[in-house]
LOSEFI-652413 format. One record per residue: x, y negated, z negated of N, C-alpha, C in turn; residue in one letter; residue number from 1. Coordinates in nm, 2 decimals. Atoms other than C-alpha are relative to their C-alpha. Example, Ala and Ser with C-alpha at 12.3 -4.5 7.8 and 13.67 -1.06 7.14 Angstrom:
LOSEFI-652413
+--------+--------+--------+--------+--------+--------+--------+--------+--------+------+-----+
|    npx |    npy |    npz |   capx |   capy |   capz |    cpx |    cpy |    cpz | rest |  nr |
+--------+--------+--------+--------+--------+--------+--------+--------+--------+------+-----+
|   0.09 |   0.12 |   0.00 |   1.23 |   0.45 |  -0.78 |   0.09 |  -0.12 |   0.00 |    a |   1 |
|  -0.09 |   0.11 |   0.00 |   1.37 |   0.11 |  -0.71 |  -0.08 |  -0.11 |  -0.08 |    s |   2 |
+--------+--------+--------+--------+--------+--------+--------+--------+--------+------+-----+
This chain:
LOSEFI-652413
+--------+--------+--------+--------+--------+--------+--------+--------+--------+------+-----+
|    npx |    npy |    npz |   capx |   capy |   capz |    cpx |    cpy |    cpz | rest |  nr |
+--------+--------+--------+--------+--------+--------+--------+--------+--------+------+-----+
|   0.04 |   0.14 |  -0.02 |   0.01 |   0.01 |   0.01 |   0.08 |  -0.15 |   0.00 |    m |   1 |
|  -0.07 |   0.13 |  -0.02 |   0.13 |  -0.35 |   0.09 |  -0.11 |  -0.11 |  -0.09 |    e |   2 |
|   0.06 |   0.05 |   0.10 |   0.00 |  -0.62 |  -0.17 |  -0.04 |  -0.10 |   0.12 |    m |   3 |
|   0.09 |   0.08 |  -0.08 |  -0.14 |  -0.80 |   0.15 |  -0.11 |   0.05 |   0.01 |    e |   4 |
|   0.14 |  -0.08 |  -0.03 |  -0.40 |  -0.54 |   0.17 |  -0.11 |  -0.07 |  -0.11 |    m |   5 |
|   0.14 |   0.10 |   0.10 |  -0.57 |  -0.75 |  -0.13 |  -0.07 |  -0.12 |   0.08 |    l |   6 |
|   0.07 |   0.11 |  -0.06 |  -0.62 |  -1.02 |   0.09 |  -0.16 |   0.05 |   0.07 |    q |   7 |
|   0.14 |  -0.04 |  -0.03 |  -0.93 |  -0.80 |   0.23 |  -0.11 |   0.00 |  -0.13 |    y |   8 |
|   0.11 |  -0.02 |   0.10 |  -1.10 |  -0.79 |  -0.12 |  -0.07 |  -0.14 |   0.00 |    l |   9 |
|   0.10 |   0.14 |   0.02 |  -1.41 |  -1.04 |  -0.17 |   0.05 |  -0.02 |  -0.16 |    s |  10 |
|  -0.08 |   0.05 |   0.14 |  -1.33 |  -1.24 |  -0.47 |  -0.08 |   0.07 |  -0.13 |    d |  11 |
|   0.06 |  -0.05 |   0.10 |  -1.57 |  -1.03 |  -0.68 |   0.11 |   0.11 |  -0.03 |    r |  12 |
|  -0.11 |  -0.10 |  -0.01 |  -1.35 |  -0.75 |  -0.62 |   0.14 |  -0.03 |  -0.03 |    e |  13 |
|  -0.17 |   0.00 |   0.04 |  -0.99 |  -0.90 |  -0.70 |  -0.04 |  -0.07 |  -0.16 |    i |  14 |
|   0.05 |   0.01 |   0.11 |  -1.19 |  -1.02 |  -0.98 |   0.01 |   0.13 |  -0.13 |    q |  15 |
|   0.02 |  -0.17 |   0.02 |  -1.25 |  -0.62 |  -1.07 |   0.13 |   0.06 |   0.01 |    v |  16 |
|  -0.14 |  -0.09 |   0.01 |  -0.89 |  -0.52 |  -0.94 |   0.08 |  -0.07 |  -0.11 |    f |  17 |
|  -0.07 |   0.05 |   0.14 |  -0.74 |  -0.78 |  -1.22 |  -0.03 |   0.06 |  -0.11 |    r |  18 |
|   0.00 |  -0.08 |   0.15 |  -0.91 |  -0.62 |  -1.51 |   0.04 |   0.14 |   0.03 |    l |  19 |
|  -0.04 |  -0.13 |  -0.05 |  -0.86 |  -0.28 |  -1.33 |   0.17 |   0.03 |  -0.08 |    i |  20 |
|  -0.14 |   0.03 |  -0.02 |  -0.50 |  -0.37 |  -1.33 |   0.05 |   0.00 |  -0.18 |    i |  21 |
|  -0.04 |   0.03 |   0.19 |  -0.50 |  -0.48 |  -1.74 |  -0.04 |   0.13 |  -0.08 |    k |  22 |
|   0.03 |  -0.12 |   0.07 |  -0.64 |  -0.13 |  -1.82 |  -0.13 |   0.00 |  -0.02 |    g |  23 |
|   0.14 |   0.02 |   0.03 |  -1.03 |  -0.23 |  -1.88 |  -0.05 |   0.14 |   0.08 |    k |  24 |
|   0.03 |  -0.12 |   0.01 |  -1.26 |   0.03 |  -1.89 |  -0.12 |  -0.08 |   0.07 |    q |  25 |
|   0.10 |   0.02 |  -0.05 |  -1.57 |   0.00 |  -1.68 |  -0.10 |  -0.11 |  -0.09 |    n |  26 |
|   0.04 |   0.09 |   0.06 |  -1.80 |  -0.10 |  -1.92 |   0.04 |  -0.11 |  -0.09 |    r |  27 |
|  -0.05 |   0.08 |   0.05 |  -1.56 |  -0.35 |  -2.07 |  -0.02 |  -0.12 |   0.13 |    e |  28 |
|   0.00 |   0.13 |  -0.10 |  -1.55 |  -0.52 |  -1.73 |  -0.12 |  -0.03 |   0.05 |    i |  29 |
|   0.11 |   0.02 |  -0.04 |  -1.90 |  -0.52 |  -1.66 |  -0.04 |  -0.09 |  -0.09 |    a |  30 |
|   0.07 |   0.09 |   0.10 |  -1.99 |  -0.71 |  -1.98 |   0.11 |  -0.12 |  -0.01 |    s |  31 |
|  -0.05 |   0.14 |  -0.03 |  -1.71 |  -0.96 |  -1.92 |  -0.03 |  -0.09 |   0.14 |    e |  32 |
|   0.02 |   0.04 |  -0.11 |  -1.81 |  -1.01 |  -1.59 |  -0.17 |  -0.02 |   0.03 |    l |  33 |
|   0.18 |   0.04 |   0.03 |  -2.19 |  -1.00 |  -1.69 |  -0.06 |   0.06 |   0.13 |    f |  34 |
|   0.07 |  -0.10 |  -0.11 |  -2.28 |  -0.73 |  -1.41 |   0.01 |   0.15 |  -0.07 |    i |  35 |
|   0.04 |  -0.07 |   0.06 |  -2.40 |  -0.41 |  -1.44 |   0.11 |   0.12 |   0.02 |    s |  36 |
|  -0.12 |  -0.08 |   0.00 |  -2.16 |  -0.10 |  -1.48 |  -0.04 |   0.06 |   0.11 |    e |  37 |
|   0.04 |  -0.08 |  -0.13 |  -2.34 |   0.06 |  -1.15 |   0.09 |  -0.08 |   0.12 |    r |  38 |
|  -0.05 |   0.12 |  -0.12 |  -2.22 |  -0.28 |  -0.97 |   0.17 |   0.02 |  -0.05 |    t |  39 |
|  -0.17 |  -0.03 |   0.02 |  -1.84 |  -0.24 |  -1.13 |   0.06 |   0.12 |   0.08 |    v |  40 |
|  -0.03 |  -0.16 |  -0.06 |  -1.86 |   0.13 |  -0.99 |   0.02 |   0.00 |   0.14 |    k |  41 |
|   0.03 |   0.08 |  -0.16 |  -1.96 |  -0.03 |  -0.64 |   0.14 |  -0.08 |   0.05 |    f |  42 |
|  -0.09 |   0.08 |  -0.06 |  -1.68 |  -0.26 |  -0.64 |   0.13 |   0.06 |  -0.03 |    h |  43 |
|  -0.11 |  -0.11 |  -0.02 |  -1.42 |  -0.01 |  -0.75 |   0.01 |   0.09 |   0.13 |    c |  44 |
|  -0.01 |  -0.11 |  -0.14 |  -1.51 |   0.23 |  -0.46 |   0.02 |  -0.05 |   0.09 |    a |  45 |
|  -0.03 |   0.09 |  -0.09 |  -1.47 |  -0.06 |  -0.28 |   0.13 |  -0.03 |   0.02 |    n |  46 |
|  -0.16 |   0.01 |   0.01 |  -1.13 |  -0.15 |  -0.38 |   0.07 |   0.10 |   0.07 |    i |  47 |
|  -0.03 |  -0.08 |  -0.02 |  -1.03 |   0.18 |  -0.36 |   0.02 |   0.07 |   0.11 |    y |  48 |
|   0.02 |   0.00 |  -0.12 |  -1.12 |   0.22 |   0.00 |   0.09 |  -0.12 |   0.08 |    t |  49 |
|  -0.08 |   0.10 |  -0.07 |  -0.94 |  -0.09 |   0.11 |   0.14 |   0.01 |  -0.04 |    k |  50 |
|  -0.16 |  -0.04 |   0.04 |  -0.62 |  -0.03 |  -0.08 |   0.03 |   0.13 |   0.07 |    v |  51 |
|  -0.07 |  -0.11 |  -0.08 |  -0.60 |   0.31 |   0.06 |   0.03 |   0.12 |  -0.13 |    g |  52 |
|  -0.02 |  -0.13 |   0.10 |  -0.62 |   0.50 |  -0.29 |  -0.11 |   0.07 |  -0.04 |    v |  53 |
|   0.12 |  -0.11 |   0.02 |  -0.85 |   0.77 |  -0.45 |  -0.05 |  -0.02 |  -0.15 |    k |  54 |
|   0.09 |   0.02 |   0.12 |  -0.91 |   0.65 |  -0.78 |   0.10 |  -0.11 |  -0.12 |    n |  55 |
|  -0.02 |   0.12 |   0.10 |  -0.80 |   0.38 |  -1.08 |   0.13 |   0.02 |  -0.05 |    r |  56 |
|  -0.14 |  -0.01 |   0.02 |  -0.48 |   0.55 |  -1.19 |   0.07 |  -0.01 |   0.14 |    i |  57 |
|  -0.11 |  -0.01 |  -0.12 |  -0.35 |   0.58 |  -0.80 |   0.04 |  -0.16 |  -0.01 |    e |  58 |
|   0.01 |   0.10 |   0.03 |  -0.44 |   0.22 |  -0.81 |   0.14 |  -0.08 |  -0.06 |    l |  59 |
|  -0.07 |   0.06 |   0.08 |  -0.24 |   0.11 |  -1.09 |   0.12 |   0.04 |   0.04 |    i |  60 |
|  -0.11 |  -0.06 |  -0.04 |   0.05 |   0.34 |  -1.01 |   0.07 |  -0.08 |   0.14 |    f |  61 |
|  -0.05 |   0.08 |  -0.15 |   0.08 |   0.17 |  -0.64 |   0.01 |  -0.14 |  -0.06 |    t |  62 |
|  -0.05 |   0.16 |   0.06 |   0.07 |  -0.17 |  -0.79 |   0.12 |   0.01 |  -0.08 |    v |  63 |
|  -0.15 |  -0.01 |   0.05 |   0.34 |  -0.08 |  -1.02 |   0.13 |  -0.01 |   0.07 |    q |  64 |
|  -0.09 |  -0.03 |  -0.13 |   0.54 |   0.06 |  -0.71 |   0.03 |  -0.12 |   0.05 |    q |  65 |
|  -0.06 |   0.15 |  -0.14 |   0.51 |  -0.26 |  -0.52 |   0.02 |  -0.10 |  -0.09 |    e |  66 |
|  -0.07 |   0.09 |   0.07 |   0.60 |  -0.46 |  -0.82 |   0.12 |   0.01 |   0.00 |    l |  67 |
|  -0.19 |  -0.06 |   0.03 |   0.94 |  -0.27 |  -0.90 |   0.07 |  -0.01 |   0.13 |    a |  68 |
|  -0.06 |   0.02 |  -0.14 |   0.99 |  -0.28 |  -0.52 |   0.00 |  -0.12 |   0.03 |    k |  69 |
|  -0.04 |   0.13 |  -0.01 |   0.95 |  -0.64 |  -0.51 |   0.10 |  -0.07 |  -0.11 |    n |  70 |
|  -0.14 |   0.06 |   0.07 |   1.18 |  -0.71 |  -0.77 |   0.14 |   0.04 |   0.05 |    i |  71 |
|  -0.14 |  -0.05 |  -0.01 |   1.44 |  -0.51 |  -0.68 |   0.04 |  -0.06 |   0.13 |    i |  72 |
|  -0.06 |   0.07 |  -0.13 |   1.44 |  -0.63 |  -0.33 |   0.03 |  -0.14 |   0.03 |    c |  73 |
+--------+--------+--------+--------+--------+--------+--------+--------+--------+------+-----+
């Protein structure tokens, strides 16, 4: 994944993405953004598809790898 792929996320997806990266669970994200858990799950699915990962763990791992790569380069 290249971080440029994040440009394809909507504003709300970026908000959800940031909270996922902080380790928040769907219930916490829903509460913080004043949306339902079902809506959070919908946004998560869109994020995973757009970024090219299968789940939250893979998303976090991929972001960490990209950050490490950018620090080293």
